[in-house]
C-alpha positions as CSV (number, residue, x, y, z in Angstrom):
1,M,-49.8,-102.5,218.1
2,S,-53.0,-101.9,216.2
3,D,-53.5,-102.3,212.4
4,D,-55.9,-99.3,212.4
5,V,-54.6,-96.3,210.5
6,R,-56.1,-92.9,211.1
7,I,-55.6,-90.1,208.7
8,Q,-56.6,-86.6,209.7
9,F,-57.5,-84.1,206.9
10,D,-55.6,-80.8,207.4
11,S,-57.6,-78.2,205.5
12,A,-55.2,-75.4,206.4
13,G,-52.3,-77.5,205.2
14,F,-53.9,-78.3,201.9
15,K,-54.9,-74.7,201.4
16,A,-51.3,-73.6,202.0
17,L,-50.0,-76.1,199.5
18,L,-52.5,-75.1,196.8
19,E,-51.7,-71.4,197.3
20,S,-47.9,-71.9,197.4
21,D,-45.3,-70.5,195.0
22,G,-44.3,-74.0,194.1
23,V,-47.7,-75.0,193.0
24,C,-48.0,-71.7,191.0
25,D,-44.8,-72.6,189.2
26,L,-46.0,-76.1,188.5
27,V,-49.3,-74.9,187.1
28,T,-47.7,-72.2,185.1
29,D,-45.1,-74.5,183.6
30,T,-47.7,-77.1,182.7
31,A,-49.9,-74.5,180.9
32,E,-46.9,-73.1,179.1
33,D,-45.9,-76.6,177.9
34,I,-49.5,-77.2,176.6
35,A,-49.5,-73.8,174.8
36,Q,-46.1,-74.6,173.2
37,R,-47.3,-78.0,172.0
38,A,-50.5,-76.4,170.6
39,N,-48.4,-73.8,168.8
40,A,-46.3,-76.6,167.3
41,N,-49.4,-78.6,166.3
42,G,-51.0,-75.6,164.6
43,N,-47.8,-74.2,163.2
44,T,-48.6,-70.9,164.9
45,D,-47.5,-68.7,167.8
46,G,-51.1,-67.7,168.7
47,F,-51.6,-70.0,171.7
48,A,-50.6,-68.4,175.1
49,T,-51.3,-68.9,178.8
50,S,-53.0,-67.0,181.5
51,V,-52.4,-67.7,185.2
52,M,-54.6,-66.5,188.1
53,R,-55.9,-67.3,191.5
54,G,-59.2,-69.1,191.3
55,G,-62.1,-68.5,193.6
56,Y,-63.1,-72.1,194.2
57,G,-61.5,-73.5,197.3
58,G,-60.1,-70.2,198.6
59,G,-57.7,-69.0,195.9
60,R,-55.7,-71.9,194.4
61,W,-53.6,-71.3,191.3
62,I,-55.3,-72.0,187.9
63,A,-54.0,-71.6,184.4
64,F,-55.4,-71.6,180.9
65,A,-53.9,-72.3,177.6
66,K,-55.9,-70.4,175.0
67,S,-55.9,-69.1,171.5
68,T,-55.1,-65.4,171.2
69,T,-55.2,-64.9,167.4
70,A,-57.6,-65.8,164.6
71,E,-54.9,-68.1,163.2
72,A,-54.7,-70.1,166.4
73,T,-58.5,-70.3,166.7
74,K,-58.6,-71.6,163.1
75,A,-55.8,-74.2,164.0
76,E,-57.9,-75.5,166.9
77,A,-61.1,-75.5,164.8
78,E,-59.6,-77.3,161.8
79,E,-56.7,-79.2,163.2
80,K,-57.5,-79.6,166.9
81,A,-54.1,-78.1,167.7
82,L,-54.9,-77.3,171.4
83,T,-57.0,-80.5,171.9
84,R,-54.2,-82.7,170.7
85,A,-51.7,-80.8,172.9
86,L,-53.7,-81.9,175.9
87,Q,-53.5,-85.6,174.8
88,E,-49.7,-85.6,174.2
């Protein structure tokens, strides 16, 4: 028996994983968690999420946590509410 290990990269398999409903759910849940922490940090409800298929790599799921109100934008500018949420 040889100690050589061979790994074959399966592009179609990785693409299927990245585009799956399970990955979409994980990406969505993570972004929502970040937005909730940002809202708590800034004492606001102006941080929200956006989920979409990205173009890089053939359509994998991507999500954003972003400010949607002037109050949330101010909380990020003055208190780093969203930035701190990423570090928690």
